[in-house]
N, C-alpha and C positions, 0 to 999 in steps of 0.2 A: 368699085362701088361708088355710086354718085354721092355728092354732098347731101342731097335730099334724103337718101336712104340712111346716111349716117345720122341726120337729124331725127329720123324716125326711130333710131335706136335709143335716143335719149329718153330715159324713164321719167315719168311724172314724179315730182317731189312729193313723197308721202306726207310730209309735214304740212305742206300747203293743202293737200287734199283734206287732211283732218281740220285745218283751219276753215276751209270752205264749208265743211259739214257743220262745224261748230257755230258758224255764223247763221245757219238755218235753224238751229235749235231754239225752241221757245224757252225764254228764261235765261238767267245767267249761267255761264259755263266757266269752270275753273280751268284756266289755260296753263298747262305745264308743258306744252309741246314746243314752244319756241324760245330761243335764246334772247329774250328781251330784258336787259338789266332794269331793275326797279330804281336804282340809284338816280337821284336827280342830277341833271346836267350841272356841273359846277358853275357858280356865279361868275367866276373869272372867265370862263369860256363864253357864257352868254354876253358878258360885258364887252368882250373883244368883238364878238359878231355884231352887236349893236353899234359899236364904234365904227366898224368897217362899213356898215350900211350908212351911217351918218356921214362918213367921209366919202361916200359914193365910190367905194372900192369894189366896183362891180363889172370891171372889164375882163376880157380874157387874160389869162396868165400864160407864162411859158408852159409848154407841154409837160415839163418835168416838175412844175410847181414853182412857187415864189421862192427866191433865194433865202429869205429870212426863215421860212419854215424848214427848208432843206438844211440850213445851217443848224437850226435847233435839233433836227434829227441827227445830224453828224455829232453834235455835242452829247446827245443822249446815248448814242452807241458807244462813245468813248467813256463817258462817266459811268454808265451802267454795266457795260460788258468789256471795257478795255479794248474795244475794236476801233482801230484807226481807219477812217474812210474820208473821202472828199465829197464835195458837192456833186461830182459827176458819178458818184456811186448811189445816188438817191433819186428815185423817180416817184413823185407823188401822184396818186390816182383817185378817182371817185370810188373809194372803198377798196378793201383788201381783195375782193373778188376781181375787180377790174385790174388790180396789180397782177394777180395770178394769171389773168387772161393774157395780158401783154407779155408777161414772162414766158408763158407756154408758146405763144405765137412766135416769140423771138428765137426759141431754141429747138422746137419740135417740128419736124416735117411730116407730111402726109405718110401714113403707114408706119411711123415709128411708135414706140411703146413708152408709156410712162407708168412706173410702179406706184401704186397708192395703197395705203393701209386698209385692212378689212377688220372692223368697220371704219368708214371714213365720212367726212363732210361730203354730202352728195354732189356739190358743184364741181368737185375735182373730176369726177366721172364725166359730167356734162361738158365741162370746158375742154377736156381732151377729145371727146367725140365730135364736138362742133368743128374742130379743125382736121377731121379725118384721121386722127391718130387713135391709138389703141390703149385704153386703160387696162392694167393688169393688177389684180388685188393680191397683195402679199399678206400672209397671216400675222395676227398678233395673238398673244397668249393671255386669255382671261385668268389663268392660274398664276400669271406673273405680271399682274397689274396692266394687262393689255400692252405690254411692250412688244416691239417687233421681234419675230422669229428670224433672226438674221441669216442663219444657215439656209433656211427655205427661201428667203428673199434672194440670196445670192444665186441659188439654183435657178431662179426664174429669169435671170438676166440673159438676154440674147444679144446678137449683133444689132438688133433693131432697137434695143433699149436706149433711150436718150436721157432719162432722168428718173430720180426717185423722189417722191413727195413724202415728207414726214410732217407731223402736226404735234407740236408740244407747247403747252398742254393741249390735249386732244379733245376735239369735238367728234364723236360723242362720248368717249370713254373716260376722259379726265386723266389719261396717262401723261406722265412727265418723264421725258427722256433724260438720262443722266450722262455725264461726260464720257464714261466708258462706252456707252451705247453709240454716242456720236462718233467716238474714235474708231470703233469697229465699222461703222457705217461709212466713214470717210475712207478707211482702208479698202473697203469693197468698191467704192466709187472710183477711187484713184486707180485701182487695179484694172477696172473695166472702162475707165475714161468717160464717166458719165456725170451729169449734174446732180446736185442735191438741192431741192427746193424745200426750205424749212418754213412752214407756216406757223408763225409764233404770235398770232393776234391775241392770244390769252396770256401773254408773258407776265403780266402783273397779277394774274390770278393763280398763284402757286401757294400752297399751304405748308405742308411739312418739309418740302424740299426747296432748293434754290432752282430758279430757272436758269438753264444754260442756253445761250445763243449758239447756234451752229457755227457762226463766224468767229466765236471766241475759242474754239477748240484747237484748230490747227491752221494757222495763217498760211502755211505753205500750199494749202489746197483751196484758198478762198477765191481763186479765179474760177472755180466751178461750184461755188456755193451761193445761193440766193436766199435771202430771208425776207418774209413778208409780215408786215405789222399793220395795225389800224388803230382807230380811235373809238370804234363802236363799243367795245366791251369795257375797256378801261375807264372811259369818260362818259359812258352811257349815250354816245352820239350815233346811234344806229341809223337815224334818218338823215344825218348830215353828210353821209357818204364820203368818207375820207380815210385813205390808207396809203401805204407806201411800200416800195420794194427797195431792198439794199442789194445791189448787184455789182458784178465785176465791171471794170472799165470797158471791156470790149463789148458789153451789151448795152451801154448807155445810149449810144446813137440809134440803134435799131429799136429799142423799146420806146424812146421818145418819138421816133418817126412813126411807129405803129400806133401810138396813143393818139396822134393827130386825127386820123380818119375815124377812130372808134369812139373816143370820148373828148378829144381835144385836150381838156384839162379838168382838174377838179374845181369845184365852186370856189370862187375867189373869197367869198365870205367864210366858207367852211375852212379854208386854208388859214385865214387870220385866226379863226377860233382854235384851230389845231395848234398853231404857233403858241397861243396863250396857254393851252393845255400843257405844253412841254416846258414853257419858260416861267410860268407864274411861280412866285415863292410859296403859294398855297397848294401847289400841285402835289407835292410829296405827301402832305398830310391827307389830302383827299384820297389819294391812291391807297395809303395805309388804312384809312377808315373803311374804304370800300372793300379792301381785301379782308379785313376783320369781319365785316358784315356778311360776306359770302361764306367765309369759313364757319361762322355761327349757323347760317342757314344750312350749309352742308351737313354739319353735325346733327342738327335737328332732323333733317331729312333721313339721315342714316339711322338715327335712333328710332324714328317712326317705322321705317322699313323693316328694321330688326323685330319690332313688336309684332309685325304681321308675318314674320318668318319668310320673307322674300329673299331671293338669292341675288346678290349684287356685289360689285367690287367698289370699295370706298375710293372716290376719286382724289388724286393728289393735286389736281388743278382744274381750271375752267369752272363751269357751274352746271354740270350735267351728271346724271347717274344712269347707268344702264342696268336694267332689271331683267333677270332670266325668267321667262314665263313658260318654259317648256313643260312644267308639271300640269299646266292647264290644258294641254293638248290643243292649244289654239295658236294659229300663226299671228304674227305681230299686227298685221292690218286688221284682222278680224277682232283681235283683242281690243285694239284701239277704238275701232268703230263701236263695238259693243259697250265698252266702258263709257264712251261719249253718250250713247243713246240711253243707257240704263242709269248712269250715275252723274252725267253732265260734267265729266272730267275729261279734258283733252290731253293726250300724251302723244309722243312721236313714235310711229312704228319703225323699228330698226331695220326692216327690210329695205328701207330707203337708203341705208348707210352702207350696204354691201351684202355679198352672198351669205355671210355668217349671221345676218341679223333676223332671220325669219322667226326665231323663238325669243326675241328680246324686244323691249320697249325702252325708250329714253324719256326721263323727266328732266326738266330744268328747275333748279331751286333758287333762281335769281329773283323771283317775284315776291309779292306780298306775303309776309310770314303767316298770317292767319289763313290766307287762301291756300298756302303751301300745306299747312297742317290739315285743313279740311280736305284738300285734294288727295293727299297721301292716305288719309284715313279711309276715304271712299275707295281709293285704288286698292288698299290693303284688304278691305272687306270683300271687294269684288274678286280680287285674286284668290282669297281663301275659299270663297263660294265656288269658283270655277275649279279649283284643285279638289275640293271635296266632292263636287259633282263628278269630276273625271274619275276619282278613286272609286266612287260608288258604281260607276259603269264598268270599271275594270273588275271589281269584285263580283258583280253579276255575271260577267263573262266567264270568270273562273268557276263559279258555281254551276 
């Protein structure tokens, strides 16, 4: 199969499709479809960026990032997770997606398989297909907080399987993996000699549980574990494009070499801002307040969804909620488009997250609180209207 035909297999992101439709709607639209934090960028991050500009810190940096930022990341991993790493275990990239891209390019060959959760962040599928590899979706259990069904996952592993991607906290489900789950996952990976790629970009957005880094579970397998983090969600720096991968020594050379022709390096200004985000004495308080803010919004969103008798799983992390719309007898894209046109509320169709998503939608509760209330109320009324109409049709069919 040619690379071009593999490109043709990449599905259009349904969230972006809804965004484009929303931009063509007359009047204001309540946008619950995209993971854009409402929190303001911290003043100490802005100050560091301004200072870098004034200092004319605008040249290329090393492919792996400036040493001072990488050192700050090393210190964070040690202080937060007790993980001992060195500078050559850190590669800074223009966003977590770019970090995932170079990681996959470094370890996965043409025709090999990567297991990803169902549902999952859509770019996993796209990044794997771009390099002529094969994404395979493993099931998660909505009756068990969308945690991976590990027995079924293990049965899917073949001689072509090169890696398993996990995402905790999860986009779109809000699932948070606990230590026992990671231990079992590592046992499976060790037995089959495959990598674990743990996407942990929402690691500061955990509510009732503690976040566990995959690298903190079993150091004897850390030569096959890669963790990806970023600044977009924790520090509201989505447009600054800054992320990083924590990876084993043997992957440092190839990842930095691959980053050169793809993105060269992350923005020098963004890197200085990211360094301030990790080292400022004000950072911990900002993160704490941000976490409390999103927890409050989550609880509000769940309370409103309960009011309209929708079916959902309360998320333990991130800032998304998946809603089951199967009783409306509509698929996720039709529901999302109709809701947008009729009520001017934009949500994400879960068909874009994987095979299990046809009867689900996702909302983001990170935005303005009043808009969140208004949007969920419109969504709830629309949902009840469609369920009621579907029930009437079924009753007529019986009669």
